[in-house]
N, C-alpha and C positions, 0 to 999 in steps of 0.2 A: 541303163547308163549310170556310171558311177559319178559321184559328186567330184568336180574338178578340185585339184589341190588348192587353187586360188579361192574357190568358193568355200572349201573346208576351212581354210585359214581364216577367212573373213568370219565365218559362222562361229568359230571358236575363239576369236580374239576381238572382233569389232565390238565396240562398246555397248551400245544401248540396246537393252532388251525390251521389245515391244510386244508383249503377249500377256495373257492372264497371269502368268507367273510373276512378271515384274516389269517395271518401267524404270528408266533412268531417273525420272523425277516423280515417280508415283508417290503420292503423299500418304501420310499416316493420319490417324485420328488426331484432331486438333487438341490443343491444350498441352499440359505437361509443365514440368518445372522449368524455370529460367536457368540456363546453364551457368555455372560459375565462371567468373571472368577469366580464370586461369585456363579454361578449356580453349580459349581463343574464339569461341563462338559469338556471333552477334546476338544481342539480347532484345532488339526491337526491329520492327519492320512494319510497313503499312500494308503489306500483302499478306494473305493468309488463305486458308482452305476455301473460303467462300469467294475469293477474288476471281472474277472472270475477265478482268480488264488487263491492260498491258502496263499498268503502273509498276515500275521497278522499285525495289526496296530502297529505303533511305539509310538503313543501318550499314555500317562499314566494318568489315572484319578488322579487329584491332590486333597489332602484333603482340607477341609474348615478350616478356623481359629478355634482354640479350644475355643476361647472366643465367647460367644453368643453376637451378635450385639445388641445395645440398642433398635433398631427398632423392634427386634424380641422378646425382653424380655416379653411383654404382652402375647405372645403365649406360651413361655416356662414356665411362672409362673402361667398359668391358673390352676384352680382346676376343675376337672371333677365332674359333678353332677350325680352320679350313681343312677339309678332307676331300676325298674323291667322291664324285657323283656317279649316278648310273650312266651318264652321258660322258663319253671320253672327251677330254679337253676342258671340262668344266670343274670347278671346285664348289663345294657346298658347305654351309655352316648353319648354326642355329643362333639366333639373337634373342636375348631376353628383353622384354619391355613390360611396363606395369599394365595390368588390366585397367586400372583407373589412375590417370595421371594426377588426380586431385588427392588420392590416398594410396600412394604406391606401397606395395607390400610383397615381399618375396613369396609369401604363401599363395598369392593369386597371380603371380607373373604369367604372362603369355610367352610362348616360344614360337618365334617367327622363322620360317625357312628363308635362307638367302643363298643365292648362287652367283658365281662370277666366271667370266672368261678373261684371263689376263691379257693385257695389251700385247699384240704380236710383233709390233715394229714393222718396218723401219721407222725411225723418228723417235724423238723423246716422248716419254709418257706424259700426258697432260694431267690425268687423274682418273677418277671413276665416273662412269656414265650410267646413271640409274634409268631403267626403262619400265613403263607400265602401259599395257595395251588397252586398258579400259574395263568396262563392265557396268557398274562395279561387280566384281566377282570373277573376272578372268584371271587366270594364273599368270603372273608376271614371269615366274620362273619357266613355265612351259613355253611362253612366248620367247623368252631369251634363248632357251636351249634349242628351239626349233627354227626361229626366224630372225632373231635380232643380231646375230654376230655379223653384221653387214652395215654399211658398205665397207670395203676393205680399208679405205683411207681413215675412217673413223675408228674401226676396230683396231687398227695399228697403233693408235695414239691413246686409246682409253681402255681401262679395264671395264668390260661390259658387265653390269651388275643388275640383279633383280631381287626383290623381296616380295613374296606373296603377302598381301596385306592381311591384317588380322581377320580371322573368320573365313579366309579364302584358301582353297586347295590344300597346300601343305602346312598352312599356318593355323592350326587349331580350327578346322573348318566348321562353320555353321551347318547343321543338318536339320531337316524338317520332316521329310516323308521317306517311306521305304520306296524301293524301285517300283513295286506294283502300285503303290498309292500314287506315285508320280505319274505313272501311265494313265491312271484314271483322271488325275488332275489336269493333265494337258489336253484331255479330250472334252473337258467341260465346255458347254455351249457358251460362247462369248457374245452372242447376239440374241439374248433371250426374247422370246415372242409372247410370253405370258407371265403372269405372276408366279406360276409354279416353276417356270424356268429361271426366273429371277431368284426365287428361293433356293433352287439347286445351286446356282452360281454363288450366292452369298454364303451358303452352307459350305461350299468347297473352299472359299476364301477364309472362312472362319477355321475350318479344319486345318488348312495349311498353316495359318498363324499359330494355332494351338500346338501343332506338331513342332514348330520352331521353338516355342517356349519349352515344351517338354524335353526335346532332344538337345537343345543348345544351352540351356541354363543361363548363368549370369553373363556370359560373354555376349549374349544377344543384345545387351544394353551398352556394349562397349566396342562397336565395330563402325563408328562414325568416320567420316572422311577427315574431320579435324584430328581425331586420335591417330589415324593412319599417317597423316602428315607429320605428326609429332614423332611417330615411329621412324619416319624417313630421316628426321634430324638425328635421332639416335644412331641410325645406320651411317649417316654421313660422318659422325664423330668416330664410330667404330672402324670405319674405313680409313681414317686419318686424313680426311679431306676438310679443308678450311671452308669451302663453299660447295653447294650442291649443283652438279650438272645433271640434267634430266631431260628425257624425251617422254612425254605422255600423250596418248591418243584417246580421243573421245572422253569418257569419264575420267581418264587419266589427266585431262587438262584441268578438271575441277580439283583433283588431288594436287596437281602441281601448282595451280593458282592459290589454293589454300595454303600450301607450304610457303609460297611467296608472301602471302598476307600475314602469316604467323612469324616468319623468320626473314624479313626483307634483307637484312644485312648479311645473310648467309646464302643468298641467291647467286649462283654462278651463271651458267648458260642454260636457260630453260626454253625448251621447244614445246608448245602446247598446240597439238595438231587435231583438228576436228573439235573446236572449242565449244564449251558449254557456257551458259550465262547464269551465274549464281544469283543474280539479282531478281530473277523472275519467280513468280509463284509456281507451284507444281502444276496447277491446272493450265496456266498459260503455256508452260513448257510442253506439257502433254499435247495441247492443241497445236502448238508450233511443230512438234514432231509429226503429228498427224498430217499436217500440210506438207511437211518435208517428204514424207513417204509418198504423198500424192504427186509431188513434183518428180520424184524418182520414177514412179509408175508411169507418169506422162512421158518421160524420156524413154522408158522401156517400150511403151506402146508405140511411140513414133518410130522407134527403130524396128520394132516387130512388124509394123505395117508395111515396111519396105520389103519384107520377105513374103514370097508367094504362099508359103506354107504356114503363115502366122496363125496360131490357133485362136487368136482373138480378133481376127479379121484384118482387113486392110484399110478400114475407114478412119483410123486414127484413134486418139485417146478416148473420145466419148464412146465410140462403139466398143473399144477394148474394155472400158470400164463396165459397160452393160453386160458384156459377155462374161467377164470375170465374176461380176456380182451374181449372174445367173448360175454360174458353176458353183459358187459358194452356197447359194440357196438350194441347189439340187443336192449338194453334199449334206446340208443341214437336215434335209428330209430323208436322204438315202445315202449314207456313207459308202464310199467306194471300197471294194475289196482290195487287199494288198498281198494276198497269198499267205497271210499269217493271221494271228488272232486279233490284230489291231487294225481295224478298217480306217480309212482316211475320212475323218470328220471335217466339218467346216472349220473348226478351230485349228486343227492340225494343218489343213490346207492353207489357212490364212498365215500361220507362222512360217510355213514353207515358202510362200510367195514373198512375204515380208523379208525373210532372210536373204532372198536373192536380190533385193533392192540395194543391199549394202555395196555391191560391186558389179559394175557393168560386165565384168568377165563372166558372171554367172548367167547372163541373159540367154545365151544359147541353150544352156541346161534347162532353164526355166521354160523356154518355149517348148522343148521336147517333153517336159514333165506335164505341162498344161495340156498338151495334145493327148498325152497318155491318159490323164485324168478325165478328159472329155469323153474318152472311149470306155470309161468305167474301170480303169486300172490306176489305183492310187499309190503304187509303190514309189514312184519317183518323188512326188511331193512329200510323202511320208519320210523318205530319206533326207530331204532337205530340212524338214522339221526336226528330225532326230539329230541331225548335225548341229542345228541351231540350239537345241536343248542340251547338247553334249550327252546324248544317250548313245552308248556303245551298242554294237550288235547283240551283245549278250544281255541287254536290258539294264545295264548299270548306268546310272546318271552321275555325272560330276556334280560338284557342289555350287556351280555358278548361279543356277536358278534359285538356290537357297540364300547364298550370300548377297545376291543382288537386292532383293527386297529388304533384307536385314540392314543393309547400309542405307538404302533409300529412305526407309521408314524412320530412321534416326535423323537423317539430314534435313528433311523438309516436312512441314505440316502437310496434311493430305490434300489431294485434289478434290475429293468428295468425302462426305461423312456417311452417305447412305444412298440407296437406289433412287430416291426421289431427286436428289441433286444430279445424279447421272441423267435421269430422264429429262430434266430441265435443260441440261447442257447438250443433249443429242443434236438439236438443230445446228449449233455452232460447230460441232465435230463433223457432222455430215457435210456442212459447207466446206470445211477444211479438206475433206476427202469423201466423196460419195461412195468410194469403194471400201475404205478402211475405217471411216469415221466412227461407225457404231461400235465395232469391236474394240477399237482403241479407247473409246470413252468408257466402256464397261471395264476394260482392263485396268483403267486408272482408279478403280475402286479398291484395288487389292490391299492397300494399307489401312483402309478404314477400320479394319478389325485387328490391327496389329497389337500384340500384347505389351509392347514397350512404347512409351510415349516419346515423341521426337525431342531431340536436344538441339536441333538446328533450325534455322529459318532463312528465308531469302535475304541476301546481303550483297553489297558491293565489295569488291576486292581492289584496293588501290596499290598495296605493296610499296608505299612511298619509300624511296631510298634504295630500292632494289636495282641491281645491274640490269642492262638491257635484256628484255624478254621477247621471244619471237612467238607470235600467235599466228596460226595457220587456219584458213577457212576455205572450204570447197563450195562453189556456188550452188551446186545441186546435190549437196549432201543430204540424205534422207533423215539420218538419225540426229545429227547436230547441225541444224539449219544455219546457213551462212550468216544471217543477222546476229546469231549468238557470238560468232567470232568477232564481228565488228564491235559488238557491245563489250565483250571482255577486253578487247584491245583498247577501247576507249576508257575503260575503268582503270586498268593497270597503268600506273604513271610512267613506266619506262618501256611500254610495249610497242612493237612494230607489227603491223598486220601484213602477212603475205597471203595473197589470194590466188587460189587455183580455180580457173574457169573450167569446170568439168563435172563429171558424174562420180558417184560412189562416195563412200564414207572414209574420210581422212585423205591425205595427199602424199605424205612422205613415203618413198619407196614403192610407189604405185605406177611408175612409168614416165613421170614427167622429169626430164633432165633439168628443166628450169627450177622446179621445186627442190629437187634433190641437191642441186648445186648450191642454191641459196642456203639450205639448212646445213649442209656439210661445211660450207664456208663459215657459217656462224659457229658451229660446234668446234671447228678446228682453229679459227682465228679470233672468234669473239665478236665478229663484225656482222650485225644484222643487215638484211637487204635494205635498199632505200625505201622510204615510206611510200606506200601506194603501189608497190610492185605487184604486178599480175603475171601469172603463168598460165599456160594452156597445154 
């Protein structure tokens, strides 16, 4: 059975990566320089890599000066040379930005890929609408060209625009491993049962990090969210827009909120869908995500139990969890054949199941593939895992799983500094999810060995003085749990929270007329929905 279009779309664009390769908030080794004030990064916080509590940061992201420095004027004043793209109806261009905003130099400039689809009418053009699907590491241009020229009413009034963030896809991508090395990496056991297996996991994580250093060079230290937000302001100016209008999903909400915090006076209409909470420590966020995926799995199990052919039984979530855990344990000992050289291991099966939690539309596919795996055929779950990792049938990987940790490991101090901290945290992660807790805890170790020290830290974002911002949260979102949306909306001084009572990751364009109408009205008229509005 082929992966559905909806599932493939989710796996390729839905933000948060929860595997050994990367986590949205997986931390890096602690320590490092205090970022310069001009980066816009907060310089203090009471949370850190050892924090296992829920205390939020006290530091607040400070805005940058409203006046553009003379050293950055050449970037802000550039004119984009638009030309044809490979996709009919779209234009493409290249934008220059400094590698280091604190020391701009033409010799080290980065070239970022930009694409747009001009407003189609009818109706007067409002301006440009920038989109980002998340990740970090998902291609915004790929998303724009495949899925974003909709709905018609918004497309008619806006030029739809995307820029692949620095280090991502078409914008000087970060690379770490060869395709063959990536195949080996994705198979590494994420639930080590012995010291020897822990050593193999940490060796793989070290090898991945060293590969990123060797293959990516200096740009590995300059792919932070704060820098990408500054790139968006350069793009705003190059597009001729006085203010930024933006729709960001998942990690894209962190990017959009960061923009608002740095440039509050330039905020136009911002939609932050599937919101993240920048004030939490990496470990707390990882544990929250673990619980979020458990909530999604519970919803899947309850739905599955209503089907007579449910491969996880008809007894409900507890029985389903036991049966899935038993399948994972079986695959740990004896990977299932797939008809090719890559058997289905426990780690690949876990990523396949996790991927299907992003969208309830994938549940029928997951039921079929779990039944298949129980019979000793791993092809279906391997296909889900490959789609999640952006591995093409020819064995080629896209760069999302490289860019993802590169961004994360700059943005936050680490969840863990070594295996002993993971072992100590396992009870809390298992409590958050008996099915996924152990593998997610070990996955959060990935940045402990990162070769570049973090430049960011947990912080609040208030964006004082910004125009009204719309934050959207889904109550059973696995990857960006609903409390994060509530928290971000409470931090942003001008935010309104729109709640979607439902399953899946993000809400806009996923079938709720209530959600879509509220967001479209905001984008077209500038009027956010009333406070406390709920949709289903």
